[in-house]
ZAKOLTI-625999 format. One record per atom (N, C-alpha, C): residue in three letters; x negated, y negated, z. Coordinates in pm, whole numbers, padded with zeros to 5 digits, always signed. Example, Ala and Ser with C-alpha at 12.3 -4.5 7.8 and 13.67 -1.06 7.14 Angstrom:
BEGIN
Ala-01319+00569+00780
Ala-01230+00450+00780
Ala-01320+00330+00780
Ser-01285+00225+00708
Ser-01367+00106+00714
Ser-01290-00003+00787
! end
This chain:
BEGIN
Unk-02894-01113-01598
Unk-02768-01086-01528
Unk-02695-01217-01504
Unk-02566-01220-01535
Unk-02486-01339-01516
Unk-02444-01350-01369
Unk-02463-01468-01311
Unk-02421-01490-01174
Unk-02273-01528-01171
Unk-02200-01467-01077
Unk-02056-01491-01066
Unk-02025-01540-00925
Unk-01952-01649-00916
Unk-01920-01705-00787
Unk-01781-01663-00739
Unk-01765-01658-00607
Unk-01636-01628-00547
Unk-01642-01674-00403
Unk-01557-01771-00367
Unk-01568-01831-00234
Unk-01471-01770-00134
Unk-01439-01644-00151
Unk-01354-01576-00053
Unk-01409-01435-00029
Unk-01343-01358+00053
Unk-01393-01225+00086
Unk-01393-01129-00032
Unk-01487-01036-00031
Unk-01497-00934-00135
Unk-01465-00798-00074
Unk-01425-00704-00158
Unk-01395-00567-00115
Unk-01489-00472-00187
Unk-01553-00383-00113
Unk-01640-00281-00172
Unk-01601-00146-00114
Unk-01583-00047-00200
Unk-01555+00089-00155
Unk-01617+00188-00253
Unk-01622+00315-00214
Unk-01681+00418-00299
Unk-01571+00513-00344
Unk-01558+00530-00475
Unk-01459+00620-00532
Unk-01529+00751-00569
Unk-01499+00859-00495
Unk-01566+00987-00519
Unk-01532+01042-00656
Unk-01412+01015-00707
Unk-01374+01067-00837
Unk-01458+01007-00948
Unk-01494+00881-00933
Unk-01578+00814-01032
Unk-01726+00829-01003
Unk-01758+00866-00878
Unk-01896+00869-00830
Unk-01960+00732-00849
Unk-01881+00628-00816
Unk-01928+00490-00831
Unk-01872+00404-00720
Unk-01942+00294-00694
Unk-01889+00191-00607
Unk-01794+00103-00689
Unk-01690+00054-00622
Unk-01592-00033-00685
Unk-01580-00158-00598
Unk-01580-00274-00662
Unk-01569-00400-00588
Unk-01456-00484-00646
Unk-01385-00555-00557
Unk-01278-00646-00596
Unk-01304-00784-00538
Unk-01272-00888-00616
Unk-01289-01024-00570
Unk-01246-01120-00679
Unk-01274-01248-00658
Unk-01236-01348-00758
Unk-01347-01369-00861
Unk-01460-01299-00845
Unk-01572-01314-00939
Unk-01528-01279-01081
Unk-01543-01374-01173
Unk-01510-01349-01313
Unk-01361-01340-01342
Unk-01276-01372-01244
Unk-01131-01359-01265
Unk-01071-01482-01331
Unk-01143-01594-01330
Unk-01089-01715-01390
Unk-00995-01789-01297
Unk-01031-01799-01171
Unk-00945-01868-01074
Unk-00905-01775-00961
Unk-00798-01812-00893
Unk-00750-01732-00780
Unk-00667-01615-00830
Unk-00740-01515-00875
Unk-00685-01390-00926
Unk-00778-01280-00875
Unk-00753-01156-00917
Unk-00835-01044-00869
Unk-00904-00975-00985
Unk-01036-00963-00977
Unk-01116-00892-01077
Unk-01181-00770-01013
Unk-01229-00679-01097
Unk-01288-00553-01051
Unk-01417-00525-01127
Unk-01516-00471-01056
Unk-01637-00421-01121
Unk-01668-00283-01066
Unk-01746-00204-01141
Unk-01795-00074-01098
Unk-01947-00073-01105
Unk-02008+00006-01017
Unk-02154+00012-01016
Unk-02200+00144-00953
Unk-02301+00208-01010
Unk-02356+00328-00948
Unk-02452+00296-00834
Unk-02509+00174-00834
Unk-02613+00141-00736
Unk-02613-00005-00692
Unk-02523-00085-00743
Unk-02515-00229-00719
Unk-02638-00304-00768
Unk-02710-00241-00858
Unk-02812-00311-00936
Unk-02760-00327-01078
Unk-02705-00220-01130
Unk-02637-00224-01259
Unk-02487-00221-01236
Unk-02413-00297-01311
Unk-02268-00305-01291
Unk-02197-00333-01423
Unk-02069-00307-01422
Unk-01986-00338-01538
Unk-01950-00487-01537
Unk-01902-00535-01648
Unk-01852-00672-01654
Unk-01722-00682-01574
Unk-01697-00794-01508
Unk-01571-00808-01432
Unk-01450-00792-01523
Unk-01351-00724-01472
Unk-01227-00700-01545
Unk-01111-00756-01462
Unk-01035-00848-01518
Unk-00919-00903-01450
Unk-00814-00792-01435
Unk-00771-00765-01312
Unk-00677-00655-01290
Unk-00544-00699-01228
Unk-00541-00811-01156
Unk-00417-00861-01097
Unk-00414-01013-01106
Unk-00303-01067-01153
Unk-00284-01211-01154
Unk-00135-01242-01133
Unk-00103-01360-01083
Unk+00038-01396-01063
Unk+00115-01392-01195
Unk+00244-01364-01185
Unk+00327-01358-01305
Unk+00442-01458-01293
Unk+00536-01452-01389
Unk+00646-01547-01390
Unk+00734-01535-01266
Unk+00748-01413-01215
Unk+00831-01394-01096
Unk+00771-01463-00975
Unk+00639-01471-00969
Unk+00573-01540-00858
Unk+00596-01690-00863
Unk+00602-01744-00984
Unk+00619-01888-01000
Unk+00487-01959-01020
Unk+00492-02084-01067
Unk+00369-02158-01102
Unk+00285-02200-00982
Unk+00343-02205-00864
Unk+00268-02252-00747
Unk+00221-02137-00659
Unk+00193-02023-00721
Unk+00147-01905-00648
Unk+00009-01864-00698
Unk-00082-01836-00606
Unk-00214-01787-00640
Unk-00250-01672-00548
Unk-00347-01589-00590
Unk-00397-01480-00507
Unk-00528-01525-00445
Unk-00524-01556-00315
Unk-00644-01607-00250
Unk-00748-01498-00230
Unk-00704-01374-00219
Unk-00793-01261-00202
Unk-00713-01133-00195
Unk-00780-01023-00161
Unk-00712-00895-00152
Unk-00786-00804-00054
Unk-00711-00720+00014
Unk-00763-00612+00097
Unk-00732-00482+00025
Unk-00830-00392+00010
Unk-00808-00268-00065
Unk-00859-00148+00014
Unk-00779-00043+00020
Unk-00820+00085+00075
Unk-00794+00195-00027
Unk-00885+00290-00037
Unk-00861+00410-00117
Unk-00801+00511-00022
Unk-00669+00527-00030
Unk-00594+00598+00072
Unk-00529+00722+00011
Unk-00575+00841+00052
Unk-00522+00967+00001
Unk-00523+00970-00153
Unk-00631+00919-00211
Unk-00646+00920-00356
Unk-00577+00807-00429
Unk-00513+00715-00356
Unk-00441+00603-00417
Unk-00503+00472-00367
Unk-00523+00377-00457
Unk-00567+00245-00417
Unk-00447+00169-00359
Unk-00457+00127-00235
Unk-00352+00048-00170
Unk-00407-00090-00142
Unk-00341-00192-00197
Unk-00389-00329-00183
Unk-00295-00415-00101
Unk-00351-00513-00034
Unk-00274-00614+00038
Unk-00317-00750-00015
Unk-00232-00809-00099
Unk-00263-00936-00163
Unk-00246-01051-00064
Unk-00340-01144-00067
Unk-00329-01265+00014
Unk-00255-01368-00071
Unk-00126-01384-00046
Unk-00041-01469-00128
Unk-00054-01615-00085
Unk-00103-01699-00175
Unk-00122-01841-00147
Unk-00006-01918-00209
Unk+00085-01967-00123
Unk+00202-02041-00168
Unk+00171-02190-00156
Unk+00155-02257-00269
Unk+00110-02396-00271
Unk+00231-02489-00260
Unk+00229-02577-00160
Unk+00336-02674-00141
Unk+00312-02799-00225
Unk+00192-02851-00216
Unk+00157-02972-00291
Unk+00005-02979-00305
Unk-00041-03015-00422
Unk-00184-03022-00445
Unk-00252-02889-00419
Unk-00348-02888-00326
Unk-00420-02766-00290
Unk-00381-02717-00150
Unk-00271-02770-00099
Unk-00228-02737+00036
Unk-00117-02632+00031
Unk-00124-02532+00119
Unk-00019-02431+00118
Unk-00034-02329+00229
Unk+00045-02223+00219
Unk+00054-02119+00321
Unk+00010-01986+00261
Unk-00047-01897+00343
Unk-00094-01766+00297
Unk-00033-01657+00384
Unk+00033-01560+00318
Unk+00079-01439+00385
Unk+00042-01319+00298
Unk+00094-01199+00329
Unk+00047-01078+00262
Unk+00162-01001+00195
Unk+00132-00943+00078
Unk+00221-00852+00008
Unk+00143-00726-00031
Unk+00216-00615-00050
Unk+00153-00489-00087
Unk+00154-00466-00237
Unk+00057-00385-00283
Unk+00052-00336-00420
Unk-00024-00204-00417
Unk-00018-00128-00525
Unk-00091-00001-00528
Unk-00130+00033-00671
Unk-00226+00125-00685
Unk-00276+00165-00816
Unk-00329+00307-00810
Unk-00308+00383-00917
Unk-00362+00518-00925
Unk-00508+00518-00971
Unk-00544+00423-01055
Unk-00679+00420-01110
Unk-00760+00299-01068
Unk-00702+00209-00989
Unk-00773+00090-00945
Unk-00773-00022-01045
Unk-00710-00001-01161
Unk-00705-00104-01266
Unk-00563-00150-01296
Unk-00472-00055-01310
Unk-00333-00089-01338
Unk-00257-00088-01205
Unk-00221-00207-01160
Unk-00161-00222-01028
Unk-00010-00241-01037
Unk+00060-00185-00939
Unk+00205-00195-00930
Unk+00240-00275-00805
Unk+00325-00375-00822
Unk+00367-00457-00709
Unk+00513-00429-00674
Unk+00550-00463-00553
Unk+00688-00448-00508
Unk+00776-00534-00599
Unk+00876-00476-00667
Unk+00960-00557-00756
Unk+01036-00667-00683
Unk+01061-00649-00552
Unk+01131-00751-00474
Unk+01035-00851-00410
Unk+00905-00826-00424
Unk+00801-00915-00371
Unk+00824-00944-00222
Unk+00854-00838-00148
Unk+00875-00853-00004
Unk+00745-00883+00069
Unk+00754-00962+00173
Unk+00638-00994+00257
Unk+00606-00872+00342
Unk+00481-00831+00342
Unk+00439-00716+00422
Unk+00402-00758+00564
Unk+00317-00859+00575
Unk+00279-00911+00706
Unk+00304-01062+00704
Unk+00410-01109+00770
Unk+00447-01251+00763
Unk+00364-01337+00857
Unk+00374-01467+00835
Unk+00311-01563+00926
Unk+00383-01562+01060
Unk+00311-01608+01161
Unk+00372-01624+01292
Unk+00464-01745+01293
Unk+00538-01766+01403
Unk+00627-01882+01412
Unk+00550-02013+01417
Unk+00620-02123+01401
Unk+00558-02255+01404
Unk+00479-02272+01533
Unk+00353-02316+01519
Unk+00267-02336+01633
Unk+00186-02214+01673
Unk+00216-02098+01615
Unk+00141-01977+01648
Unk+00002-01982+01586
Unk-00088-01899+01634
Unk-00226-01899+01587
Unk-00238-01858+01441
Unk-00137-01788+01387
Unk-00139-01745+01247
Unk-00017-01798+01171
Unk+00026-01919+01206
Unk+00150-01974+01151
Unk+00143-02005+01002
Unk+00023-02036+00949
Unk+00017-02081+00810
Unk-00092-02017+00725
Unk-00206-01986+00784
Unk-00320-01941+00703
Unk-00365-01804+00753
Unk-00360-01701+00666
Unk-00397-01566+00704
Unk-00494-01508+00602
Unk-00601-01444+00647
Unk-00701-01381+00560
Unk-00727-01240+00611
Unk-00708-01139+00529
Unk-00727-01002+00571
Unk-00873-00959+00568
Unk-00907-00862+00653
Unk-01038-00798+00641
Unk-01043-00725+00508
Unk-01164-00698+00459
Unk-01176-00638+00326
Unk-01110-00500+00321
Unk-01113-00427+00433
Unk-01050-00295+00439
Unk-00987-00275+00576
Unk-00888-00185+00581
Unk-00826-00150+00708
Unk-00901-00032+00771
Unk-00875-00007+00897
Unk-00933+00108+00967
Unk-00825+00215+00975
Unk-00852+00332+00916
Unk-00752+00438+00910
Unk-00789+00547+01010
Unk-00706+00563+01112
Unk-00724+00663+01215
Unk-00629+00780+01190
Unk-00643+00891+01261
Unk-00555+01005+01237
Unk-00407+00974+01251
Unk-00371+00883+01341
Unk-00229+00855+01362
Unk-00191+00708+01348
Unk-00288+00621+01321
Unk-00257+00479+01310
Unk-00344+00414+01202
Unk-00296+00300+01153
Unk-00372+00216+01061
Unk-00391+00081+01128
Unk-00515+00036+01138
Unk-00547-00092+01202
Unk-00576-00195+01094
Unk-00502-00304+01095
Unk-00517-00410+00995
Unk-00567-00535+01066
Unk-00695-00566+01049
Unk-00754-00684+01109
Unk-00739-00802+01012
Unk-00711-00920+01068
Unk-00699-01038+00983
Unk-00727-01163+01067
Unk-00762-01270+00998
Unk-00785-01399+01062
Unk-00665-01489+01037
Unk-00637-01578+01131
Unk-00522-01666+01116
Unk-00550-01805+01170
Unk-00470-01901+01120
Unk-00483-02039+01163
Unk-00344-02101+01173
Unk-00324-02193+01268
Unk-00196-02263+01279
Unk-00181-02376+01178
Unk-00288-02406+01102
Unk-00285-02515+01005
Unk-00270-02460+00863
Unk-00207-02538+00777
Unk-00194-02498+00637
Unk-00330-02502+00569
Unk-00350-02409+00477
Unk-00477-02408+00404
Unk-00487-02532+00316
Unk-00601-02600+00324
Unk-00623-02718+00241
Unk-00593-02849+00309
Unk-00560-02847+00439
Unk-00528-02971+00509
Unk-00652-03038+00568
Unk-00769-02994+00523
Unk-00891-03057+00570
Unk-00948-02991+00694
Unk-00910-02871+00720
Unk-00961-02800+00837
Unk-00869-02685+00870
Unk-00904-02608+00970
Unk-00825-02492+01010
Unk-00774-02509+01153
Unk-00741-02631+01188
Unk-00695-02654+01324
Unk-00812-02680+01416
Unk-00783-02726+01537
Unk-00889-02760+01632
Unk-00973-02640+01672
Unk-00913-02522+01675
Unk-00988-02405+01721
Unk-01034-02316+01607
Unk-01023-02361+01483
Unk-01065-02281+01368
Unk-00970-02166+01344
Unk-01024-02048+01316
Unk-00941-01931+01290
Unk-00965-01826+01399
Unk-00857-01763+01442
Unk-00866-01654+01538
Unk-00853-01521+01465
Unk-00894-01413+01530
Unk-00885-01279+01472
Unk-00772-01202+01540
Unk-00687-01141+01459
Unk-00575-01065+01511
Unk-00575-00923+01458
Unk-00486-00841+01513
Unk-00476-00700+01475
Unk-00329-00663+01461
Unk-00294-00606+01347
Unk-00162-00548+01326
Unk-00180-00397+01313
Unk-00088-00319+01370
Unk-00101-00174+01365
Unk+00021-00112+01300
Unk-00002+00001+01235
Unk+00103+00078+01170
Unk+00087+00225+01205
Unk+00196+00300+01207
Unk+00183+00444+01209
Unk+00123+00486+01076
Unk+00051+00593+01072
Unk-00009+00639+00948
Unk+00102+00667+00846
Unk+00079+00628+00721
Unk+00177+00638+00613
Unk+00296+00546+00637
Unk+00282+00444+00721
Unk+00397+00362+00756
Unk+00411+00231+00682
Unk+00339+00214+00571
Unk+00346+00086+00501
Unk+00484+00061+00441
Unk+00539+00164+00380
Unk+00671+00152+00318
Unk+00744+00283+00337
Unk+00877+00278+00351
Unk+00956+00398+00367
Unk+01085+00388+00289
Unk+01138+00503+00246
Unk+01268+00509+00181
Unk+01372+00536+00289
Unk+01462+00441+00309
Unk+01559+00450+00417
Unk+01695+00491+00363
Unk+01757+00588+00429
Unk+01892+00630+00396
Unk+01981+00601+00515
Unk+02084+00517+00497
Unk+02174+00481+00605
Unk+02300+00568+00602
Unk+02375+00564+00711
Unk+02494+00648+00720
Unk+02596+00612+00612
Unk+02609+00482+00582
Unk+02709+00439+00486
Unk+02675+00481+00343
Unk+02551+00524+00321
Unk+02509+00563+00186
Unk+02523+00713+00164
Unk+02569+00786+00263
Unk+02585+00930+00246
Unk+02452+00999+00235
Unk+02437+01082+00133
Unk+02314+01159+00113
Unk+02250+01119-00020
Unk+02177+01008-00023
Unk+02111+00969-00148
Unk+02001+01066-00184
Unk+01971+01076-00311
Unk+01867+01167-00359
Unk+01750+01086-00412
Unk+01635+01119-00366
Unk+01513+01049-00406
Unk+01431+01144-00491
Unk+01427+01122-00623
Unk+01358+01212-00714
Unk+01216+01162-00741
Unk+01129+01255-00766
Unk+00992+01225-00807
Unk+00962+01300-00935
Unk+00881+01240-01019
Unk+00847+01303-01146
Unk+00778+01437-01125
Unk+00791+01528-01221
Unk+00726+01659-01207
Unk+00576+01644-01188
Unk+00519+01731-01110
Unk+00375+01733-01093
Unk+00331+01878-01079
Unk+00205+01900-01099
Unk+00150+02036-01093
Unk+00092+02059-00955
Unk+00126+02170-00892
Unk+00076+02201-00760
Unk+00016+02340-00759
Unk-00104+02353-00703
Unk-00168+02483-00692
Unk-00139+02548-00557
Unk-00064+02476-00471
Unk-00030+02529-00340
Unk+00119+02507-00315
Unk+00172+02578-00217
Unk+00316+02573-00195
Unk+00356+02497-00070
Unk+00262+02447+00011
Unk+00295+02381+00135
Unk+00318+02232+00112
Unk+00431+02180+00158
Unk+00466+02039+00146
Unk+00465+01977+00285
Unk+00407+01856+00297
Unk+00404+01786+00424
Unk+00481+01656+00411
Unk+00556+01619+00518
Unk+00642+01501+00513
Unk+00621+01415+00638
Unk+00563+01295+00627
Unk+00567+01201+00738
Unk+00699+01124+00728
Unk+00775+01117+00838
Unk+00903+01047+00834
Unk+00954+01014+00971
Unk+01072+00954+00977
Unk+01133+00914+01101
Unk+01278+00960+01103
Unk+01312+01050+01194
Unk+01447+01103+01205
Unk+01475+01142+01350
Unk+01533+01052+01428
Unk+01564+01087+01566
Unk+01650+01212+01574
Unk+01619+01307+01663
Unk+01694+01431+01673
Unk+01843+01408+01693
Unk+01923+01493+01631
Unk+02068+01498+01639
Unk+02135+01381+01569
Unk+02060+01288+01514
Unk+02122+01175+01446
Unk+02091+01172+01297
Unk+01975+01226+01258
Unk+01935+01216+01119
Unk+01880+01350+01073
Unk+01891+01375+00945
Unk+01836+01499+00893
Unk+01778+01475+00755
Unk+01694+01566+00713
Unk+01629+01553+00583
Unk+01620+01690+00520
Unk+01643+01697+00392
Unk+01630+01822+00320
Unk+01539+01798+00200
Unk+01436+01879+00185
Unk+01346+01869+00070
Unk+01363+01993-00015
Unk+01379+01975-00144
Unk+01401+02088-00232
Unk+01305+02082-00352
Unk+01193+02153-00347
Unk+01108+02163-00467
Unk+01176+02255-00567
Unk+01189+02212-00686
Unk+01256+02295-00788
Unk+01172+02301-00914
Unk+01159+02418-00968
Unk+01091+02434-01096
Unk+01196+02420-01206
Unk+01176+02329-01304
Unk+01277+02304-01406
Unk+01325+02431-01474
Unk+01456+02449-01474
Unk+01528+02552-01548
Unk+01514+02693-01492
Unk+01418+02718-01403
Unk+01393+02857-01367
Unk+01416+02888-01220
Unk+01340+02828-01130
Unk+01347+02867-00990
Unk+01384+02748-00903
Unk+01446+02778-00790
Unk+01487+02675-00697
Unk+01464+02723-00554
Unk+01408+02638-00472
Unk+01384+02672-00331
Unk+01432+02559-00244
Unk+01522+02586-00151
Unk+01578+02485-00062
Unk+01515+02493+00075
Unk+01497+02377+00137
Unk+01442+02372+00272
Unk+01554+02357+00373
Unk+01531+02409+00492
Unk+01628+02394+00599
Unk+01629+02249+00647
Unk+01743+02199+00696
Unk+01750+02060+00745
Unk+01646+02034+00854
Unk+01593+01912+00855
Unk+01493+01872+00953
Unk+01545+01752+01031
Unk+01527+01752+01161
Unk+01573+01641+01245
Unk+01460+01584+01331
Unk+01338+01602+01287
Unk+01223+01559+01367
Unk+01178+01419+01329
Unk+01090+01365+01410
Unk+01025+01237+01385
Unk+00875+01261+01403
Unk+00800+01260+01295
Unk+00659+01293+01307
Unk+00577+01248+01190
Unk+00444+01264+01204
Unk+00351+01224+01099
Unk+00317+01338+01004
Unk+00343+01462+01045
Unk+00308+01577+00961
Unk+00409+01689+00987
Unk+00513+01691+00905
Unk+00619+01791+00920
Unk+00621+01880+00796
Unk+00626+02009+00817
Unk+00625+02104+00706
Unk+00763+02167+00691
Unk+00830+02148+00577
Unk+00963+02207+00558
Unk+00956+02359+00558
Unk+01060+02420+00611
Unk+01074+02565+00610
Unk+01172+02603+00500
Unk+01122+02668+00397
Unk+01205+02698+00282
Unk+01278+02831+00299
Unk+01405+02829+00258
Unk+01486+02951+00263
Unk+01480+03029+00132
Unk+01428+02965+00027
Unk+01416+03030-00102
Unk+01274+03072-00130
Unk+01244+03117-00250
Unk+01110+03168-00286
Unk+01011+03056-00314
Unk+00974+02979-00210
Unk+00884+02866-00230
Unk+00747+02910-00279
Unk+00701+03028-00234
Unk+00568+03073-00274
Unk+00561+03099-00424
Unk+00676+03124-00487
Unk+00676+03150-00631
Unk+00649+03023-00712
Unk+00655+02906-00646
Unk+00634+02780-00716
Unk+00487+02739-00722
Unk+00399+02808-00649
Unk+00258+02772-00647
Unk+00199+02781-00787
Unk+00126+02677-00826
Unk+00063+02675-00957
Unk+00154+02632-01070
Unk+00279+02598-01038
Unk+00374+02558-01141
Unk+00401+02407-01134
Unk+00454+02355-01240
Unk+00499+02216-01240
Unk+00634+02211-01171
Unk+00646+02124-01071
Unk+00768+02120-00992
Unk+00823+01979-00983
Unk+00947+01970-00938
Unk+01011+01841-00911
Unk+01067+01846-00770
Unk+01037+01741-00690
Unk+01087+01734-00554
Unk+01211+01646-00548
Unk+01311+01692-00475
Unk+01430+01612-00450
Unk+01453+01604-00299
Unk+01464+01482-00247
Unk+01486+01462-00104
Unk+01628+01413-00082
Unk+01697+01474+00013
Unk+01830+01430+00053
Unk+01824+01390+00199
Unk+01870+01267+00230
Unk+01854+01215+00365
Unk+01984+01157+00417
Unk+02006+01171+00544
Unk+02119+01110+00613
Unk+02065+01031+00731
Unk+02073+00898+00723
Unk+02022+00809+00828
Unk+01877+00843+00863
Unk+01796+00864+00762
Unk+01655+00899+00783
Unk+01564+00809+00703
Unk+01437+00818+00727
Unk+01338+00740+00654
Unk+01223+00831+00615
Unk+01190+00831+00485
Unk+01080+00911+00433
Unk+00967+00817+00391
Unk+00848+00840+00446
Unk+00735+00753+00416
Unk+00651+00806+00300
Unk+00624+00936+00297
Unk+00540+00991+00192
Unk+00550+01143+00196
Unk+00485+01206+00101
Unk+00476+01352+00104
Unk+00348+01391+00032
Unk+00294+01507+00066
Unk+00176+01557-00003
Unk+00172+01710+00003
Unk+00090+01766-00085
Unk+00074+01911-00093
Unk-00059+01953-00034
Unk-00062+02072+00019
Unk-00187+02126+00073
Unk-00207+02269+00022
! end
């Protein structure tokens, strides 16, 4: 067995669909990048496969110091530890999001927005941040534990007090949302057709009463259409009430269209 080194945190989780353990880290990645292995028992394992590395948009002074990964509602959700190098081996670390359907082909935010930024100058997490290998997912919240330092990584230490542990919290499904503002009217957010064996749709979103509304319309291409009544709620699990024959769409390939006015849609799922 070939020994593989990695001087940062590793991620291990169990994928029920594969009936295997999956691990992520810098082992076998060829530097500060992210590799993946699979194993049924952690005695036998696959060869490391490079799955995420910086690209031209990141620039030459960008490295991935590590990653936090959760298998969330059947989707791999990652939080990359972005190492921005100022000079030599010295730099700053913050976090960006990415996701994958199979754990191998990862999609990053095209705008490369910062998910969890550093604290202000002098703060305990001003320059160096390291995420826990996984987040804690509760029924209504997501807990993101991470370590932080007021010193830049590579300056010969992590400050006089080392690294402290912090906690960031999110509402469930609150990592990213599609926002519709008043000036944009009623934008339509389309999703590719998918097959559903059930007719119930759930929507976590944010819409203060009397100010925002949301309409979800599952439609079967060319044949049937079912419209939902406007929704003005703010909640983690909202079920649209359809005025059309929604039950006739069960078991069919459908397309969802969302229309929003000053609202935010975080996700949707079928039950």
